[in-house]
C-alpha positions as a Markdown table, in Angstrom:
| # | Residue | x | y | z |
|---|---|---|---|---|
| 1 | Met | 0.0 | 0.1 | 0.1 |
| 2 | Asn | 1.6 | 3.1 | -0.8 |
| 3 | Arg | 1.3 | 6.2 | 1.4 |
| 4 | Cys | -1.3 | 8.4 | -0.9 |
| 5 | Thr | -3.8 | 5.7 | -0.2 |
| 6 | Pro | -7.1 | 7.5 | 0.8 |
| 7 | Leu | -9.2 | 6.2 | 3.7 |
| 8 | Lys | -11.9 | 4.2 | 2.3 |
| 9 | Ala | -14.5 | 4.9 | 5.0 |
| 10 | Arg | -15.1 | 4.8 | 8.4 |
| 11 | Glu | -17.1 | 2.3 | 10.6 |
| 12 | Tyr | -18.5 | 3.2 | 14.1 |
| 13 | Lys | -19.0 | -0.1 | 16.5 |
| 14 | Leu | -21.4 | -0.4 | 19.4 |
| 15 | Leu | -21.6 | -3.2 | 21.7 |
| 16 | Leu | -25.0 | -4.6 | 22.7 |
| 17 | Asn | -26.5 | -6.1 | 25.6 |
| 18 | Pro | -26.6 | -9.6 | 24.2 |
| 19 | Asp | -29.7 | -10.5 | 26.7 |
| 20 | Arg | -31.4 | -7.9 | 24.9 |
| 21 | Phe | -31.5 | -10.7 | 21.6 |
| 22 | Ala | -32.3 | -13.8 | 23.7 |
| 23 | Gly | -35.0 | -16.2 | 22.0 |
| 24 | Glu | -35.1 | -16.3 | 18.4 |
| 25 | Ile | -34.1 | -14.1 | 16.4 |
| 26 | Ser | -36.0 | -12.6 | 13.1 |
| 27 | Leu | -35.8 | -10.0 | 10.4 |
| 28 | Glu | -39.0 | -8.4 | 12.5 |
| 29 | Thr | -37.0 | -8.4 | 15.5 |
| 30 | Ala | -34.2 | -6.7 | 14.0 |
| 31 | Asn | -36.6 | -4.1 | 12.2 |
| 32 | Gln | -38.0 | -3.3 | 15.8 |
| 33 | Phe | -34.7 | -2.2 | 17.3 |
| 34 | Trp | -34.3 | -0.6 | 14.5 |
| 35 | Thr | -37.7 | 1.1 | 14.2 |
| 36 | Val | -37.8 | 2.1 | 18.0 |
| 37 | Gln | -34.5 | 2.4 | 19.0 |
| 38 | Ile | -32.4 | 4.0 | 16.4 |
| 39 | Gly | -35.3 | 6.1 | 15.2 |
| 40 | Ser | -35.4 | 7.4 | 18.5 |
| 41 | Ile | -31.9 | 8.4 | 18.6 |
| 42 | Val | -32.0 | 9.6 | 14.5 |
| 43 | Arg | -35.1 | 11.3 | 16.1 |
| 44 | Asp | -33.9 | 13.4 | 19.0 |
| 45 | His | -29.9 | 13.6 | 17.7 |
| 46 | Leu | -30.0 | 14.8 | 14.2 |
| 47 | Asp | -32.2 | 17.7 | 12.1 |
| 48 | Lys | -34.8 | 16.7 | 9.4 |
| 49 | Lys | -33.6 | 16.6 | 5.9 |
| 50 | Lys | -34.2 | 20.3 | 3.9 |
| 51 | Asp | -37.7 | 18.3 | 2.3 |
| 52 | Gly | -38.9 | 18.1 | 6.0 |
| 53 | Lys | -38.6 | 14.3 | 6.8 |
| 54 | Ser | -36.9 | 11.9 | 8.6 |
| 55 | Arg | -33.0 | 11.0 | 8.0 |
| 56 | His | -34.0 | 7.3 | 9.3 |
| 57 | Gly | -34.8 | 5.3 | 6.0 |
| 58 | Arg | -35.4 | 2.0 | 5.2 |
| 59 | Gly | -34.5 | -0.7 | 7.8 |
| 60 | Phe | -33.2 | -3.9 | 7.1 |
| 61 | Asp | -32.7 | -6.8 | 4.7 |
| 62 | Pro | -32.8 | -10.9 | 5.9 |
| 63 | Ala | -30.2 | -12.6 | 8.0 |
| 64 | Glu | -26.9 | -13.9 | 6.2 |
| 65 | Arg | -25.5 | -16.6 | 8.3 |
| 66 | Arg | -22.7 | -17.4 | 8.3 |
| 67 | Thr | -19.3 | -19.3 | 10.6 |
| 68 | Ile | -16.6 | -17.8 | 11.5 |
| 69 | Arg | -13.4 | -18.4 | 13.3 |
| 70 | Phe | -10.3 | -16.5 | 14.8 |
| 71 | Arg | -7.1 | -18.2 | 15.0 |
| 72 | Asp | -3.8 | -17.3 | 16.7 |
| 73 | Thr | -0.3 | -18.9 | 17.6 |
| 74 | Gly | -0.1 | -20.6 | 21.6 |
| 75 | Asp | 1.9 | -17.1 | 22.5 |
| 76 | His | -0.7 | -14.7 | 20.4 |
| 77 | Leu | 2.3 | -13.6 | 18.0 |
| 78 | Leu | -0.2 | -12.0 | 15.7 |
| 79 | Ser | -2.8 | -10.1 | 18.2 |
| 80 | Ser | 0.1 | -8.7 | 20.2 |
| 81 | Ala | 1.7 | -7.5 | 16.9 |
| 82 | Asp | -2.2 | -5.7 | 16.2 |
| 83 | Tyr | -3.1 | -8.6 | 13.5 |
| 84 | Ile | -6.2 | -10.3 | 13.8 |
| 85 | Leu | -6.9 | -13.3 | 12.1 |
| 86 | Arg | -10.6 | -14.3 | 10.7 |
| 87 | Glu | -11.5 | -17.4 | 8.8 |
| 88 | Arg | -15.5 | -17.4 | 7.5 |
| 89 | Thr | -17.4 | -19.5 | 5.9 |
| 90 | Asn | -20.5 | -19.0 | 3.9 |
| 91 | Pro | -23.0 | -21.8 | 4.2 |
| 92 | Ala | -24.9 | -20.3 | 0.7 |
| 93 | Ala | -21.6 | -19.3 | -1.4 |
| 94 | Glu | -20.5 | -23.2 | -0.2 |
| 95 | Glu | -23.6 | -24.4 | -2.4 |
| 96 | Lys | -22.8 | -22.4 | -5.3 |
| 97 | Glu | -18.9 | -22.5 | -5.4 |
| 98 | Ala | -16.1 | -25.3 | -4.7 |
| 99 | Ser | -15.4 | -23.3 | -1.4 |
| 100 | Gly | -17.3 | -20.9 | 0.8 |
| 101 | Arg | -14.4 | -20.0 | 2.3 |
| 102 | Glu | -12.4 | -16.4 | 3.1 |
| 103 | Leu | -10.0 | -15.7 | 5.2 |
| 104 | Thr | -8.7 | -12.3 | 6.6 |
| 105 | Leu | -5.3 | -10.5 | 8.0 |
| 106 | Lys | -6.5 | -7.0 | 9.5 |
| 107 | Leu | -3.9 | -5.0 | 11.0 |
| 108 | Arg | -5.6 | -2.2 | 13.5 |
| 109 | Thr | -3.3 | 0.2 | 15.0 |
| 110 | Thr | -4.2 | 3.9 | 16.8 |
| 111 | Asp | -1.8 | 5.3 | 14.3 |
| 112 | Leu | -2.8 | 6.2 | 11.2 |
| 113 | Phe | 0.1 | 6.4 | 9.3 |
| 114 | Ile | 1.7 | 3.1 | 10.5 |
| 115 | Ala | -1.7 | 1.4 | 9.0 |
| 116 | Ala | -1.6 | 3.8 | 6.0 |
| 117 | Asp | 1.7 | 2.4 | 5.2 |
| 118 | Thr | 2.1 | -1.3 | 6.1 |
| 119 | Pro | 1.7 | -3.0 | 2.7 |
| 120 | Leu | -0.6 | -6.6 | 2.8 |
| 121 | Pro | -1.8 | -7.6 | -0.3 |
| 122 | Gly | -2.9 | -11.0 | -1.0 |
| 123 | Thr | -2.0 | -13.8 | -3.3 |
| 124 | Gln | -5.5 | -14.5 | -4.7 |
| 125 | Glu | -7.1 | -13.4 | -7.8 |
| 126 | Arg | -9.9 | -12.0 | -5.7 |
| 127 | Ala | -7.9 | -10.1 | -2.3 |
| 128 | Asp | -9.4 | -7.8 | -1.5 |
| 129 | Thr | -7.2 | -4.7 | 0.5 |
| 130 | Lys | -9.5 | -1.8 | 2.3 |
| 131 | Phe | -7.8 | 1.3 | 4.4 |
| 132 | Glu | -10.5 | 2.4 | 7.3 |
| 133 | Glu | -11.2 | 3.9 | 10.3 |
| 134 | Asp | -13.3 | 2.2 | 13.3 |
| 135 | Ile | -15.0 | 4.2 | 15.7 |
| 136 | Ala | -15.5 | 2.8 | 19.3 |
| 137 | Pro | -16.9 | 4.2 | 22.4 |
| 138 | Leu | -14.2 | 6.3 | 24.6 |
| 139 | Gln | -13.3 | 3.5 | 27.0 |
| 140 | Ile | -10.2 | 2.7 | 29.1 |
| 141 | Ser | -9.7 | -0.8 | 31.1 |
| 142 | Val | -7.9 | -0.6 | 33.7 |
| 143 | Met | -7.1 | -3.4 | 36.9 |
| 144 | Arg | -9.2 | -2.7 | 40.6 |
| 145 | Pro | -8.0 | -4.9 | 43.4 |
| 146 | Gly | -8.9 | -8.9 | 42.1 |
| 147 | His | -11.1 | -7.6 | 38.8 |
| 148 | Arg | -10.4 | -5.9 | 35.5 |
| 149 | Cys | -13.0 | -3.2 | 34.9 |
| 150 | Val | -14.0 | -0.8 | 32.0 |
| 151 | Leu | -14.0 | 3.0 | 32.5 |
| 152 | Val | -16.7 | 5.2 | 29.9 |
| 153 | Ala | -15.9 | 8.8 | 29.0 |
| 154 | Glu | -18.3 | 11.1 | 30.4 |
| 155 | Pro | -19.7 | 13.1 | 28.4 |
| 156 | Arg | -19.8 | 10.2 | 25.9 |
| 157 | Ser | -17.3 | 10.7 | 23.6 |
| 158 | Ile | -15.1 | 8.1 | 20.5 |
| 159 | Arg | -11.7 | 6.9 | 20.0 |
| 160 | Ser | -10.7 | 6.4 | 16.6 |
| 161 | Arg | -9.0 | 2.6 | 15.4 |
| 162 | Phe | -7.0 | 2.4 | 11.7 |
| 163 | Ser | -7.0 | -0.5 | 9.8 |
| 164 | Val | -5.5 | -2.3 | 6.5 |
| 165 | Ser | -7.0 | -5.8 | 5.7 |
| 166 | Thr | -7.4 | -7.8 | 3.1 |
| 167 | Thr | -9.9 | -10.5 | 2.4 |
| 168 | Gln | -9.3 | -13.4 | -0.5 |
| 169 | Pro | -10.7 | -16.9 | -0.8 |
| 170 | Val | -9.1 | -19.6 | 0.9 |
| 171 | Pro | -7.7 | -22.3 | -1.6 |
| 172 | Asp | -9.7 | -25.4 | -2.2 |
| 173 | Gly | -8.1 | -28.3 | 0.2 |
| 174 | Leu | -5.5 | -25.4 | 2.4 |
| 175 | Gly | -6.4 | -25.7 | 5.9 |
| 176 | Ile | -4.9 | -22.9 | 8.1 |
| 177 | Asp | -3.3 | -24.8 | 10.5 |
| 178 | Arg | 0.2 | -23.4 | 10.1 |
| 179 | Leu | 1.5 | -20.3 | 10.3 |
| 180 | Gly | 3.7 | -20.6 | 7.1 |
| 181 | Asp | -0.3 | -20.7 | 5.5 |
| 182 | Val | -0.8 | -17.8 | 6.5 |
| 183 | Leu | 2.5 | -16.5 | 5.1 |
| 184 | Glu | 2.4 | -17.5 | 2.2 |
| 185 | Leu | -0.7 | -15.8 | 1.6 |
| 186 | Tyr | 0.2 | -12.9 | 2.9 |
| 187 | Pro | 4.0 | -12.6 | 1.3 |
| 188 | Thr | 4.2 | -8.8 | 3.1 |
| 189 | Leu | 3.3 | -10.3 | 6.8 |
| 190 | Leu | 7.0 | -11.7 | 7.9 |
| 191 | Asn | 8.4 | -8.8 | 7.0 |
| 192 | Asn | 5.7 | -6.6 | 8.7 |
| 193 | Leu | 6.0 | -8.6 | 11.8 |
| 194 | Met | 10.3 | -8.7 | 12.3 |
| 195 | Leu | 9.6 | -4.8 | 11.9 |
| 196 | Ile | 7.5 | -4.5 | 15.3 |
| 197 | Thr | 9.1 | -8.4 | 17.1 |
| 198 | Thr | 11.6 | -9.6 | 18.2 |
| 199 | Asp | 10.1 | -13.0 | 18.9 |
| 200 | Glu | 11.4 | -15.8 | 16.6 |
| 201 | Ile | 8.8 | -16.2 | 13.6 |
| 202 | Arg | 8.7 | -20.4 | 13.0 |
| 203 | Ser | 6.7 | -21.1 | 9.9 |
| 204 | Ala | 5.8 | -24.5 | 11.5 |
| 205 | Glu | 4.1 | -23.0 | 14.3 |
| 206 | Ala | 0.3 | -24.3 | 14.9 |
| 207 | Leu | -2.7 | -22.2 | 14.2 |
| 208 | Arg | -4.5 | -22.5 | 17.6 |
| 209 | Ser | -8.7 | -21.5 | 17.1 |
| 210 | Gly | -10.9 | -19.9 | 18.8 |
| 211 | Pro | -14.9 | -21.0 | 19.4 |
| 212 | Thr | -16.6 | -22.2 | 16.3 |
| 213 | Ile | -18.5 | -19.0 | 16.3 |
| 214 | Ser | -22.3 | -18.7 | 14.3 |
| 215 | Glu | -22.7 | -15.3 | 12.8 |
| 216 | Ile | -25.9 | -13.5 | 12.6 |
| 217 | Val | -25.8 | -9.9 | 10.3 |
| 218 | Phe | -28.7 | -7.8 | 9.6 |
| 219 | Lys | -27.3 | -5.6 | 7.0 |
| 220 | Asp | -27.6 | -2.6 | 5.0 |
| 221 | Ala | -30.6 | -0.4 | 7.2 |
| 222 | Ala | -29.6 | 3.6 | 6.1 |
| 223 | Val | -29.4 | 7.0 | 7.8 |
| 224 | Asp | -29.0 | 9.8 | 5.3 |
| 225 | Leu | -26.4 | 11.9 | 6.9 |
| 226 | Gly | -26.8 | 14.5 | 3.7 |
| 227 | Asp | -23.9 | 16.1 | 1.9 |
| 228 | Gly | -24.7 | 12.8 | -0.4 |
| 229 | Val | -23.4 | 10.5 | 2.4 |
| 230 | Thr | -25.0 | 7.5 | 3.9 |
| 231 | Ala | -24.4 | 5.5 | 6.9 |
| 232 | Lys | -25.4 | 2.0 | 6.4 |
| 233 | Phe | -25.9 | -0.2 | 9.3 |
| 234 | Thr | -25.2 | -3.6 | 10.5 |
| 235 | Leu | -26.4 | -5.5 | 13.4 |
| 236 | Thr | -24.2 | -8.5 | 14.3 |
| 237 | Leu | -24.8 | -11.2 | 16.2 |
| 238 | Trp | -22.3 | -14.2 | 17.3 |
| 239 | Tyr | -23.4 | -17.1 | 19.6 |
| 240 | Phe | -20.5 | -19.2 | 20.6 |
| 241 | Glu | -22.8 | -22.5 | 21.7 |
| 242 | Ala | -26.1 | -23.7 | 20.4 |
| 243 | Thr | -28.2 | -21.6 | 22.6 |
| 244 | Ala | -30.7 | -19.0 | 22.5 |
| 245 | Thr | -29.2 | -15.6 | 23.5 |
| 246 | Pro | -25.8 | -15.0 | 21.5 |
| 247 | Arg | -22.7 | -14.0 | 23.3 |
| 248 | Val | -22.2 | -11.2 | 21.3 |
| 249 | Ala | -24.4 | -8.7 | 19.8 |
| 250 | Glu | -23.3 | -5.1 | 18.1 |
| 251 | Ile | -24.9 | -2.8 | 15.9 |
| 252 | Ser | -22.6 | -0.8 | 13.8 |
| 253 | Phe | -22.6 | 2.1 | 10.8 |
| 254 | Lys | -20.4 | 2.1 | 7.9 |
| 255 | Cys | -20.0 | 5.4 | 6.0 |
| 256 | Lys | -17.9 | 6.0 | 2.7 |
| 257 | Thr | -15.4 | 8.3 | 1.8 |
| 258 | Glu | -14.8 | 10.4 | -1.2 |
| 259 | Asp | -11.4 | 9.9 | -2.4 |
| 260 | Gly | -10.6 | 10.2 | 1.9 |
| 261 | Tyr | -12.8 | 13.0 | 2.5 |
| 262 | Val | -16.4 | 13.5 | 4.1 |
| 263 | Pro | -17.9 | 17.0 | 4.2 |
| 264 | Arg | -18.6 | 18.6 | 8.0 |
| 265 | Gly | -21.9 | 18.6 | 8.0 |
| 266 | Ala | -22.3 | 14.3 | 7.0 |
| 267 | Ala | -19.0 | 14.0 | 9.7 |
| 268 | Ser | -21.3 | 16.2 | 12.8 |
| 269 | Arg | -24.2 | 14.2 | 12.0 |
| 270 | Ala | -22.5 | 10.8 | 11.9 |
| 271 | Leu | -20.7 | 12.1 | 15.7 |
| 272 | Ala | -24.0 | 12.7 | 16.9 |
| 273 | Leu | -25.4 | 10.0 | 15.9 |
| 274 | Phe | -23.0 | 7.8 | 17.3 |
| 275 | Val | -22.8 | 9.1 | 21.0 |
| 276 | Gly | -26.3 | 9.8 | 20.9 |
| 277 | Met | -26.5 | 5.9 | 20.3 |
| 278 | Gln | -24.4 | 5.4 | 23.4 |
| 279 | Ser | -27.3 | 6.4 | 25.2 |
| 280 | Leu | -29.3 | 3.5 | 24.5 |
| 281 | Asp | -30.5 | 2.7 | 28.0 |
| 282 | Gly | -30.4 | -0.6 | 29.3 |
| 283 | Trp | -29.3 | -1.7 | 26.1 |
| 284 | Val | -25.8 | -0.7 | 25.2 |
| 285 | Asn | -22.4 | -3.0 | 26.6 |
| 286 | Phe | -20.0 | -1.0 | 28.2 |
| 287 | Glu | -19.1 | -4.1 | 30.4 |
| 288 | Glu | -16.6 | -4.9 | 27.0 |
| 289 | Gln | -15.0 | -3.4 | 24.4 |
| 290 | Ser | -14.4 | -5.3 | 21.7 |
| 291 | Lys | -15.6 | -8.4 | 20.0 |
| 292 | Thr | -13.0 | -9.9 | 18.4 |
| 293 | Ala | -11.2 | -10.2 | 21.9 |
| 294 | Leu | -13.8 | -12.6 | 23.1 |
| 295 | Ala | -13.2 | -15.0 | 20.3 |
| 296 | Leu | -9.6 | -15.4 | 19.9 |
| 297 | Pro | -7.9 | -18.9 | 21.0 |
| 298 | Ala | -6.8 | -19.4 | 24.7 |
| 299 | Lys | -3.1 | -18.5 | 25.2 |
| 300 | Ile | -0.5 | -20.5 | 26.4 |
């Protein structure tokens, strides 16, 4: 990736209380949350459009169901270097193609320039690389006697991290079992790791897998932020076991940029919307900071 690559999108992510989604999840349930909860935030925190209509738009499409797993070495070589490795299987795609598997490697950092200037190409023909900003509530994790807790900024605010990620199909018959398998699919990864870690990098080292996660995703609900910018919402639920209550629930929205630029009006509305969402009483999960941290394999 060259240093002139513009930011492709900004994604705002908010963890929710998973108990709120206990029981059978349906499109009707997802759109009730969209209409009542998100609709109230839009009404209370955003102005109306020039024609007097609400900026709160269409609801979610029917659910997509996928299986995902996160992988790392036993000593968390990748995650300790701010890399995340995720394998996703789409059963619907698997029925139509030889493989429905795809692998995503993401570097996420608080430093804009590290992300912007880190090369991360894939070797497969359909490899897709993105440079994005990830936005979450402003929180910090601190140790209290005997336990760790999360402190949330008051008044509510945001924090940004920047990511470069490449998603590519997994070749038929390839198991992602060793670190070397990942190094072959992402040819710059070895040099990238050597810049930031003094640990020995062993291609033969086994990759461990976190829990197998059943993922249910409702996508493409929309809020009009003005200036030609649309916030596209996604409701994500993760089930670690065959239970009626998800382990993780997240509401997020993504705004594409125009060559790395977002007009001030649209950016201001996105900020007001996300800060407002943090006030959803009884819905927001401020006890955890990251859904990915819950899905990594145990460190040994």
